[in-house]
Phi, psi and omega in degrees: 000128179277148176248123179281140171220108192272148190215155175270347172196163179208156178258119184270153176248118177247146167262100193249150169217149189246349188207156177284160180152185180294140179308317183302331180277315193259343178277129175240141170276121184241161172251141185219128179279129173246133178270170182300141184287156184231156174059238185266017179268155171229150172271129179233148178253117180286143181256303174226148178217112178291159172244112184260148166331308189295331178288313177301318184290328183296315184292324180285353185071027185256356189255147182297336180278126184245098182287156180276138185267151352293140187234150177251140184277170180103140183228359191216145180196172158225144186212165174244137186287127185256321179210152186243139169286165187295340186257002179286126185245331185264358177228162181230163175304132183099343183290149175268141189220158166218158187275145169263329175282170177244167183076022178268349175076091188258356183274076193201153172294323183215157177204155170262110172247155180276155176306316181285002177255000181242161170225152185280144184250119176309143187293334178287000178266127181300142177300320177296314178299320181297319183296323183267014184274319201270001171251290187293304182297318177292328183280325175297313180309304196290332179290327180290319189282319202265357187244330184224146177266102182260144179234164177304142182087350171286167183241140171240141173236143183222147165261175176063037189292340191262353180290171180295319173294329184291322174303316180289324172306305177306316179289332173290310181308313182298326185290319186266002173084014183270126167309129181235113172265119186248136177241130180230161173285144175290150182197167184298329185264034192292321180292320182290315175303313170303314172311304185300322182287327176294313172304325178292329179131016177292138174292317178207151178234127177236147168281167184297322171305306171309318185299321180295324190257348185300152179239009187297338173275312172304322179270007170077014170303328177220144176304149177298142175303133171267341180228139170234134179248126189238122179226028173238311184080195180059211188297328178307309185290328183298309183296324178290322176295336182288341184269350183295152175281179177304129176054043168281158179240139172248131171254119172260134177231000183195174185209060188294343182272341179070018180250153171306150171282126182265125185244115184284134180304323179294326176304319187278322179282314186260338168254351178054053181281159179235140174234120189229170179237161178224136186223113186291331178301317178293311186304319182291315184305321185280325189259333178062220179261061174280176186293331181299316188290317179298316181292319169303312184294326175293320177300314185285321174304318180292324176295331180290314179302317176282006176074011180277344186230109181259155169293156177297158168302138192208167169230140177264127178233124185303135192307333176303327177268042185297333179294320188290327180292326177289325190287319180297315187291324179290338183250005191292129189234012183296137183291337179258027171064044181297138189262136172272127186230127172283137196259094170261016190283348183276000000 
């Protein structure tokens, strides 16, 4: 249970950086005095704020988004409303909220945000699920919905199936009755990983080597995929594309191998395949708090309330131990894509 403490102003702790570099080296904990919110602003208390790969890349200066210095890390959180500006109409003190916008700097104990940057979270939604919604779950939702009209019984294939996005894709496919074939790297605990992802709802899990040799599509055990989701690139994306059906679409949203997406000439000419990209940051910048964004959030909230869409495996680390959190992210070798979440709830 969160405890509200109303204040006219508060002293916030923020994880700030003023230069690019490795997070443990450039992030510093600073204090920031926040005055009472005015007009359409709200004062919120951050509860949980995940650390995503894009957050690390931004701090390293390797991401397309270049923040103004000094900058506060983080793009995702769940928070509780503490105080309201005089013009705020859609929120009340005590509401649980999360940001729809990006670039708000969520690694802090308290923040001032604008009313149109936030959305209310139903009280039945678990806090960790809410904290991990606005990046990975929204990315999974949009990629399934926006590129190919999939119906129950159709097939989607994806690599990086054990990533946080991959786990959300699996669960959403199960909800919508879509066959999901996931590709993962081989590893000593591959049997446990396959079992875990199938329990989430995957139809089939293949290693990269098995993906090259599988006959499940040629033999008609599953329809050929209409949609492929790629976060790896290189030979992995090439092998995955070979299984796509006529006019299949591959959507690339990451490049973990740091190798280019390989596109067979025959796939373009004879199968009429399309190769596209997706970036959730761009989608949010273009759509804002649109009807589409609200519909997506409502669907995801309902799935989480019903227990059909869960948070990925994760560990909560007190924000004061942020250097340990960064170390854990950069050295993470967990078989199921565990996510590190900064805990600001105390």
